[in-house]
C-alpha positions as CSV (number, residue, x, y, z in Angstrom):
1,M,253.1,237.6,-166.8
2,L,254.0,233.9,-167.7
3,S,257.5,232.9,-168.8
4,G,258.1,231.3,-172.3
5,I,258.4,227.9,-170.6
6,S,255.1,228.4,-168.6
7,R,253.2,229.6,-171.8
8,G,254.6,226.5,-173.4
9,L,253.5,224.4,-170.7
10,V,249.9,225.6,-170.7
11,L,249.6,225.5,-174.5
12,L,250.7,221.6,-174.3
13,A,248.2,221.0,-171.6
14,C,245.6,222.6,-173.7
15,L,246.5,220.6,-176.9
16,L,246.2,217.4,-174.7
17,S,242.7,218.2,-173.3
18,V,241.5,219.3,-176.7
19,S,242.8,216.1,-178.4
20,Y,241.1,213.8,-175.7
21,T,237.7,215.5,-176.5
22,Y,237.3,213.8,-180.2
23,A,236.5,209.9,-180.7
24,A,239.1,207.7,-180.9
25,P,240.2,206.4,-184.5
26,V,238.8,202.8,-185.5
27,M,241.2,200.2,-187.0
28,G,240.3,197.1,-188.8
29,Y,241.9,193.7,-188.9
30,R,243.4,190.7,-191.0
31,I,243.2,186.9,-189.9
32,V,246.6,185.7,-190.0
33,A,245.8,182.2,-188.7
34,K,243.1,180.2,-187.1
35,Y,243.4,177.5,-184.2
36,P,240.9,175.1,-182.9
37,H,239.0,176.1,-179.7
38,S,236.6,174.2,-177.6
39,T,232.8,175.5,-177.9
40,A,232.6,174.2,-174.3
41,S,234.9,176.8,-173.1
42,Y,233.0,179.9,-171.8
43,T,236.1,182.0,-172.0
44,E,236.7,184.4,-169.3
45,G,240.3,184.8,-169.1
46,F,242.9,184.5,-171.7
47,F,246.7,184.8,-172.3
48,Y,249.6,183.3,-174.0
49,R,253.0,182.1,-172.6
50,D,256.0,179.6,-173.5
51,G,254.2,178.2,-176.3
52,F,250.8,177.6,-174.6
53,F,247.4,179.4,-174.2
54,Y,246.0,179.8,-170.6
55,E,242.5,179.9,-170.3
56,G,240.1,180.4,-167.6
57,T,236.4,179.5,-168.0
58,G,233.2,180.6,-166.4
59,L,229.8,179.5,-165.5
60,A,229.2,177.8,-162.1
61,G,229.9,174.3,-162.2
62,H,231.9,174.3,-165.5
63,S,234.8,176.8,-164.5
64,E,238.2,175.7,-165.1
65,L,241.7,176.8,-165.5
66,L,243.2,175.3,-168.6
67,V,246.7,175.1,-170.4
68,I,246.2,174.4,-174.2
69,Q,248.3,173.4,-177.0
70,P,247.5,175.8,-179.5
71,E,247.9,173.6,-182.7
72,T,245.3,171.0,-181.4
73,G,243.0,173.1,-179.0
74,E,243.4,170.3,-176.6
75,P,244.1,170.8,-172.8
76,V,247.6,169.7,-171.5
77,Q,246.9,170.5,-167.9
78,R,243.6,171.6,-166.4
79,V,242.1,172.3,-162.6
80,P,238.5,172.4,-162.3
81,L,236.9,175.0,-159.8
82,A,234.5,174.1,-157.1
83,P,231.0,174.3,-158.5
84,Q,230.0,177.2,-156.3
85,Y,232.5,179.2,-158.1
86,F,232.0,181.2,-161.2
87,G,235.6,181.5,-162.8
88,E,236.8,184.7,-164.4
89,G,240.1,186.3,-165.4
90,I,243.5,184.8,-164.9
91,I,247.2,186.1,-165.2
92,D,250.7,184.8,-164.5
93,W,252.7,186.5,-162.0
94,G,256.1,185.2,-161.3
95,P,256.1,181.6,-160.9
96,N,252.2,181.7,-160.1
97,L,249.0,182.0,-161.8
98,Y,246.0,184.1,-160.2
99,Q,242.4,183.4,-161.3
100,W,239.7,185.1,-159.4
101,T,235.8,184.7,-159.6
102,W,232.8,186.6,-160.4
103,Q,230.7,187.3,-157.4
104,S,232.1,185.0,-154.7
105,H,234.9,187.7,-153.7
106,I,237.5,184.6,-153.6
107,G,240.5,184.5,-155.8
108,F,243.1,181.5,-156.1
109,V,246.8,181.3,-156.7
110,Y,248.2,178.3,-158.2
111,D,251.9,177.0,-158.9
112,R,252.2,177.9,-162.8
113,F,254.1,174.8,-163.7
114,S,251.9,172.1,-161.7
115,L,248.8,174.0,-161.3
116,R,248.9,173.1,-157.6
117,P,246.7,175.4,-155.5
118,L,248.8,177.6,-153.1
119,R,246.5,179.9,-151.4
120,Q,243.2,182.0,-151.7
121,F,242.7,185.5,-151.6
122,T,239.7,188.1,-151.1
123,Y,238.5,191.2,-152.5
124,T,235.4,193.3,-152.7
125,G,233.3,193.9,-155.8
126,E,232.8,191.9,-158.9
127,G,235.6,190.1,-160.7
128,W,235.7,190.6,-164.3
129,G,238.9,190.8,-166.6
130,I,242.7,191.0,-165.3
131,T,246.0,191.4,-166.6
132,R,249.4,193.0,-165.7
133,T,252.4,195.2,-166.2
134,E,255.9,194.4,-164.7
135,R,255.0,196.1,-161.4
136,E,251.0,196.1,-161.1
137,I,248.0,193.9,-161.8
138,I,245.1,195.7,-163.6
139,T,241.4,194.7,-163.2
140,S,238.1,195.2,-164.5
141,N,234.5,194.6,-162.7
142,G,232.1,195.7,-165.7
143,S,232.2,199.4,-165.3
144,D,234.0,202.1,-166.8
145,T,237.0,201.8,-164.2
146,L,240.1,199.8,-164.2
147,R,241.9,199.1,-160.9
148,F,245.7,199.0,-160.5
149,R,246.4,196.5,-157.6
150,D,249.5,195.4,-155.7
151,P,250.5,191.8,-156.8
152,V,251.2,190.6,-153.4
153,T,248.4,192.0,-151.3
154,F,245.9,192.3,-154.3
155,K,244.9,195.8,-152.7
156,E,244.0,198.6,-155.0
157,T,246.6,201.4,-155.4
158,R,245.1,203.4,-158.0
159,R,242.3,203.7,-160.5
160,I,241.5,205.2,-164.0
161,I,238.1,206.0,-165.7
162,V,237.9,204.8,-169.4
163,K,236.6,207.4,-171.9
164,D,236.4,207.7,-175.6
165,G,236.5,211.5,-175.8
166,K,234.1,212.6,-173.4
167,Q,232.2,209.3,-173.5
168,S,232.8,206.9,-170.5
169,I,233.1,203.3,-171.7
170,D,231.5,200.8,-169.5
171,Q,231.5,196.8,-169.7
172,L,235.1,196.6,-169.9
173,N,235.8,192.7,-169.7
174,E,239.0,190.6,-170.7
175,L,242.2,192.4,-170.6
176,E,245.6,192.2,-172.0
177,F,248.7,194.4,-171.7
178,I,250.3,195.3,-174.9
179,H,253.2,197.6,-175.9
180,G,252.5,199.9,-172.9
181,E,248.6,199.8,-173.6
182,I,245.6,198.0,-171.9
183,Y,243.6,196.1,-174.5
184,A,239.9,195.4,-173.5
185,N,237.1,193.5,-174.8
186,V,233.6,195.5,-174.2
187,W,231.1,193.0,-173.3
188,H,228.4,192.2,-176.2
189,S,230.6,194.0,-178.5
190,D,233.1,193.2,-181.5
191,R,235.3,195.9,-180.6
192,I,238.6,196.1,-178.5
193,A,239.6,199.2,-176.9
194,R,243.1,200.3,-176.7
195,I,243.4,202.1,-173.5
196,S,246.1,204.4,-172.0
197,P,247.1,203.3,-168.7
198,R,247.9,206.7,-167.7
199,D,244.8,208.6,-167.8
200,G,242.0,206.0,-169.3
201,H,241.5,207.6,-172.6
202,V,240.7,205.4,-175.4
203,I,243.7,205.6,-177.8
204,A,242.0,203.5,-180.8
205,W,239.6,200.8,-181.2
206,I,240.1,197.5,-183.1
207,D,236.5,196.6,-185.0
208,L,236.4,192.8,-185.4
209,T,233.0,193.0,-186.7
210,G,232.4,189.7,-188.9
211,I,235.3,187.8,-187.5
212,L,233.1,185.0,-186.3
213,P,229.8,184.9,-188.2
214,D,226.5,184.7,-186.3
215,D,225.7,181.3,-187.4
216,Q,228.8,180.0,-185.8
217,R,227.9,181.4,-182.3
218,I,226.1,179.0,-179.9
219,N,223.7,181.8,-178.4
220,A,223.6,185.6,-177.8
221,E,226.3,185.2,-174.9
222,S,228.8,183.7,-177.3
223,V,230.6,186.9,-177.5
224,L,234.1,188.3,-178.1
225,N,236.0,187.9,-174.7
226,G,239.6,186.9,-175.1
227,I,242.8,188.6,-175.9
228,A,246.4,187.2,-175.7
229,Y,249.7,188.4,-177.0
230,D,252.9,186.5,-177.8
231,V,255.8,188.8,-176.9
232,K,258.5,187.0,-178.5
233,R,256.7,186.6,-181.8
234,D,254.7,189.8,-181.7
235,R,251.5,187.8,-182.4
236,L,247.9,189.0,-181.3
237,F,245.3,186.3,-180.8
238,V,241.6,187.0,-179.8
239,T,238.6,184.4,-179.2
240,G,235.2,184.3,-177.5
241,K,233.0,182.4,-175.2
242,Q,232.2,179.1,-176.7
243,W,233.8,180.0,-179.8
244,P,235.2,177.3,-182.2
245,F,238.4,179.2,-183.1
246,V,241.2,181.5,-181.8
247,F,242.1,183.9,-184.4
248,E,245.5,185.2,-184.9
249,I,245.2,188.8,-186.3
250,K,246.6,192.0,-187.3
251,A,245.1,195.3,-186.5
252,I,245.1,197.4,-189.8
253,R,244.1,200.7,-191.0
254,K,240.5,200.9,-192.2
255,P,240.6,202.0,-195.9
256,S,239.3,205.6,-196.1
257,V,235.8,205.8,-198.2
258,K,236.2,208.2,-201.3
259,P,233.1,210.2,-201.9
260,K,231.4,209.7,-205.2
């Protein structure tokens, strides 16, 4: 027979497994402020640090690494990639910046202060989004899998499959690590998934439907794809590919609909 402690552990495991079989709650948003953003920037990587937006842009022949003044939307530093590279996610690690590419299997390391190129690294598979914890780098490749990597070697150390209940969630793109959760854009969607880094279950969604009207989007690829977080002032920013604005938002509970 099971002891009282054993029965308690079994019950807890059952409750946790049951809770993950249901769809995650959906939150809305409130716009706090808007900042200018260049419609020439095909945003693939995005984060905030020390008063600046850091942005990695894509498209072969147009990919760059940018350091941007939020109030003006103007870059104060920029480094173009060679025309054969399609830039993807970026992240800071100590005194350096990492930027990887879509299908070239080559990434770049820069000095964070001067943007001077330091070295290159290689990896297998496609490069999409990238973020970090205090100990690991986390990457996406457009699938339902997030990979955790050693920040020195870039080698994979573990992975999680992202699911909302029993449904796998793929097309995971640009990433940000906020309050112990992984925030992920879902490509061609106006939703951000908040993901548990422990087991990959979706904790909640942030539904950003309507934040940028369709008539302000350049084309069908002008999708939500940029999440940044200001740790010191607890500010959440979102933008998209060739969007005219960066939005500072607050995630809020959606009002319940009362039956008539």
